[in-house]
C-alpha positions in Angstrom: -95.7 -42.7 -15.6 -94.4 -39.5 -17.1 -94.9 -36.4 -15.0 -96.7 -33.3 -16.3 -93.6 -31.6 -17.7 -92.4 -34.7 -19.5 -95.8 -35.3 -21.0 -96.1 -31.7 -22.2 -92.6 -31.8 -23.7 -93.6 -34.9 -25.7 -96.9 -33.5 -26.9 -95.7 -30.0 -27.9 -96.7 -29.1 -31.4 -94.7 -26.5 -33.3 -96.2 -24.6 -36.2 -94.2 -23.6 -39.3 -94.3 -19.9 -38.6 -93.1 -20.4 -35.0 -90.4 -22.8 -36.3 -89.1 -20.1 -38.7 -89.2 -17.5 -36.0 -87.3 -19.7 -33.5 -84.7 -20.6 -36.2 -84.0 -16.8 -36.6 -83.9 -16.3 -32.8 -81.4 -19.2 -32.6 -79.3 -17.6 -35.3 -79.2 -14.2 -33.7 -78.5 -15.7 -30.3 -75.7 -17.8 -31.6 -74.1 -14.8 -33.2 -74.3 -12.7 -30.0 -73.3 -15.6 -27.8 -70.1 -16.4 -29.7 -68.9 -12.8 -29.4 -70.0 -11.6 -25.9 -72.5 -14.1 -24.4 -76.0 -13.1 -23.4 -77.9 -15.0 -26.1 -80.3 -16.2 -23.4 -81.7 -12.7 -23.3 -83.1 -13.4 -26.7 -83.9 -17.1 -26.5 -85.6 -17.5 -23.2 -88.3 -14.9 -23.8 -88.9 -16.5 -27.2 -89.3 -20.0 -25.7 -91.8 -18.7 -23.2 -93.7 -16.9 -25.9 -94.0 -20.0 -28.0 -95.8 -21.7 -25.0 -93.2 -23.5 -23.0 -93.4 -23.4 -19.3 -90.3 -22.0 -17.4 -88.8 -25.4 -16.7 -89.1 -26.4 -20.4 -87.8 -23.0 -21.5 -84.6 -23.3 -19.4 -84.0 -26.9 -20.4 -84.6 -26.3 -24.1 -82.5 -23.2 -23.9 -79.5 -25.2 -22.6 -80.0 -27.6 -25.6 -79.9 -25.0 -28.2 -77.2 -22.9 -26.6 -75.0 -26.0 -26.3 -75.2 -26.4 -30.0 -74.0 -22.8 -30.6 -71.3 -23.0 -28.1 -70.0 -26.3 -29.6 -70.0 -24.7 -33.1 -68.0 -21.7 -31.9 -65.6 -23.8 -29.9 -65.0 -26.1 -32.8 -64.2 -23.1 -35.1 -61.8 -21.6 -32.6 -60.0 -24.9 -32.0 -59.8 -25.6 -35.8 -58.3 -22.1 -36.3 -55.6 -22.7 -33.7 -57.0 -20.2 -31.2 -57.4 -22.8 -28.5 -55.3 -25.8 -27.7 -57.5 -28.4 -25.9 -54.5 -30.0 -24.3 -53.9 -26.8 -22.3 -57.5 -26.8 -21.1 -57.9 -30.4 -20.1 -58.1 -29.8 -16.3 -60.2 -26.6 -16.8 -62.7 -28.6 -18.9 -63.0 -31.4 -16.3 -63.4 -29.0 -13.4 -65.8 -26.7 -15.2 -68.0 -29.8 -16.0 -67.9 -31.0 -12.4 -68.7 -27.5 -11.1 -71.6 -27.1 -13.4 -73.0 -30.5 -12.6 -72.8 -29.7 -8.8 -74.4 -26.3 -9.4 -77.2 -27.8 -11.4 -77.8 -30.4 -8.6 -77.7 -27.9 -5.8 -80.1 -25.4 -7.4 -82.8 -28.1 -7.2 -82.4 -28.2 -3.5 -82.1 -24.6 -2.4 -83.5 -21.1 -3.4 -81.1 -19.3 -5.8 -83.1 -16.1 -5.9 -80.7 -14.3 -3.6 -78.3 -14.2 -6.5 -80.7 -12.1 -8.5 -80.0 -9.3 -6.1 -76.2 -9.7 -6.2 -75.4 -10.4 -9.9 -76.5 -7.1 -11.3 -73.8 -5.3 -9.4 -71.2 -7.8 -10.6 -72.3 -7.2 -14.1 -72.0 -3.4 -13.7 -68.5 -4.1 -12.5 -67.6 -6.1 -15.6 -69.1 -3.4 -17.8 -67.1 -0.7 -16.0 -63.9 -2.8 -16.1 -64.0 -3.0 -19.9 -65.5 0.5 -20.5 -63.0 2.5 -18.3 -59.9 0.4 -19.0 -59.8 0.8 -22.8 -56.4 -0.9 -23.2 -57.2 -4.0 -21.2 -57.4 -7.0 -23.4 -55.9 -5.4 -26.4 -52.9 -7.7 -26.3 -51.7 -10.6 -24.2 -50.2 -9.3 -20.9 -48.8 -10.6 -17.6 -50.1 -14.0 -16.6 -51.1 -14.1 -12.9 -52.4 -17.7 -12.6 -51.1 -20.9 -14.0 -53.7 -22.8 -16.1 -54.1 -25.4 -13.4 -54.8 -22.8 -10.7 -57.2 -21.1 -13.1 -59.0 -24.4 -13.6 -59.3 -25.0 -9.8 -60.6 -21.5 -9.1 -62.3 -19.8 -12.1 -63.0 -23.0 -14.1 -64.7 -24.8 -11.2 -66.3 -21.6 -9.7 -67.8 -20.2 -12.8 -68.9 -23.6 -14.0 -70.7 -24.0 -10.6 -72.3 -20.6 -11.1 -73.5 -21.5 -14.6 -75.1 -24.7 -13.3 -76.6 -22.9 -10.3 -77.8 -19.6 -11.8 -76.3 -18.8 -15.2 -76.7 -15.2 -16.5 -73.4 -13.6 -17.4 -71.3 -16.8 -17.4 -69.6 -15.8 -20.7 -68.7 -12.4 -19.3 -67.3 -13.9 -16.1 -65.2 -16.3 -18.0 -63.9 -13.6 -20.3 -62.9 -11.2 -17.5 -61.2 -14.1 -15.7 -59.1 -15.1 -18.8 -58.2 -11.4 -19.3 -57.4 -10.5 -15.7 -56.0 -13.8 -14.4 -54.4 -15.4 -17.5 -53.4 -12.2 -19.3 -55.2 -13.1 -22.5 -56.2 -10.6 -25.1 -60.0 -10.3 -25.5 -60.0 -12.2 -28.7 -58.0 -15.1 -27.2 -60.2 -14.9 -24.0 -63.4 -15.1 -26.0 -62.2 -18.2 -27.9 -61.2 -20.0 -24.6 -64.5 -18.8 -23.0 -66.6 -20.6 -25.6 -64.9 -24.0 -24.9 -65.6 -23.8 -21.1 -69.0 -22.3 -21.7 -69.8 -25.3 -24.0 -68.6 -27.6 -21.2 -70.7 -26.1 -18.5 -73.8 -26.0 -20.9 -73.4 -29.7 -21.7 -73.1 -30.7 -18.0 -76.3 -28.8 -17.1 -78.1 -30.1 -20.2 -77.5 -33.8 -19.2 -79.4 -33.1 -15.9 -82.2 -31.4 -17.8 -82.4 -34.4 -20.2 -82.7 -36.8 -17.3 -85.5 -34.6 -15.9 -87.4 -34.9 -19.2 -88.0 -31.2 -19.6 -86.3 -30.7 -22.9 -88.7 -30.0 -25.8 -86.6 -31.6 -28.6 -88.7 -30.3 -31.6 -88.1 -26.7 -30.5 -84.5 -27.2 -29.4 -83.4 -28.9 -32.7 -84.9 -26.1 -34.8 -83.1 -23.5 -32.7 -79.8 -25.5 -32.8 -79.8 -25.2 -36.6 -79.9 -21.4 -36.3 -77.4 -21.5 -33.5 -74.8 -23.4 -35.5 -75.0 -20.8 -38.3 -75.1 -17.8 -36.0 -72.2 -19.1 -33.9 -70.1 -19.7 -36.9 -70.7 -16.2 -38.3 -70.0 -14.7 -34.9 -66.8 -16.7 -34.5 -65.6 -15.3 -37.8 -66.3 -11.8 -36.7 -64.2 -12.4 -33.5 -61.3 -13.6 -35.6 -61.5 -10.7 -38.1 -62.4 -7.8 -35.9 -61.5 -8.9 -32.4 -61.3 -6.1 -29.8 -63.1 -3.7 -32.1 -66.4 -5.5 -31.5 -65.9 -7.7 -28.5 -65.3 -4.9 -25.9 -68.5 -2.8 -26.8 -70.6 -6.0 -27.0 -69.5 -7.2 -23.6 -70.3 -3.8 -22.1 -73.7 -3.6 -23.8 -74.7 -7.2 -22.9 -73.6 -6.7 -19.3 -75.6 -3.6 -18.9 -78.7 -5.2 -20.6 -78.5 -8.1 -18.2 -78.1 -5.7 -15.3 -81.2 -3.9 -16.4 -83.2 -7.1 -16.8 -82.3 -8.5 -13.4 -82.9 -5.2 -11.7 -86.3 -4.9 -13.4 -87.2 -8.5 -12.4 -86.5 -7.7 -8.8 -87.4 -4.1 -8.3 -89.6 -3.1 -11.2 -92.7 -3.5 -9.1 -91.6 -0.6 -7.0 -92.4 1.8 -9.9 -96.0 0.7 -9.8 -96.6 0.4 -6.1 
């Protein structure tokens, strides 16, 4: 017997106007995600607006964002920005971390992170805003790739499975500060690991039956196009657009999380 969420996912009907809107939302989110992350700020509200419940929205968001992340990753690998052989351990440990995080979040309350993450996001925004030369070029490498995989790869992968917001920014700052990558190179490598963590979480959502495939596949089409366009912008304009977008997305995420947790105080 299918549970309520599975049954609703199977019965969901998508009208043409909503399909066109979700395609455009996917395209915009794919573009933003491939440059600085934060596409979920656009897609999750749209999925809720179309009538999905929160579980379906999160599951379907993972499906469509995985498509965009794969598109961007494929582009960067094909252009020689990323060598997958160098990332093998990081890919494996990011996948494992994300799978564990997705499993654990079903057992305990992750809401405490909503009070902590905004301040980390402010830190990321400040790091890139007030250190204008950071990430302009490759610099001193502090970690080996294996150590990066064991710490940042596993840890951020776990965070993505457990909570999620800001994962792309966390990967980017880790690649810049620990591996000494330029922002352009960091963004390219971020997409590969972000894609990995997305797929790990998506597998669990699929097994739970919460993915609304009709909606997700429409949005993936937009994501593939948007991610490809965004990846080309990263290659052509690099630091000029990545830095301000990371700062802006980080501050928007901070505002959203703070509003979710403390906005009620304004009306009490």
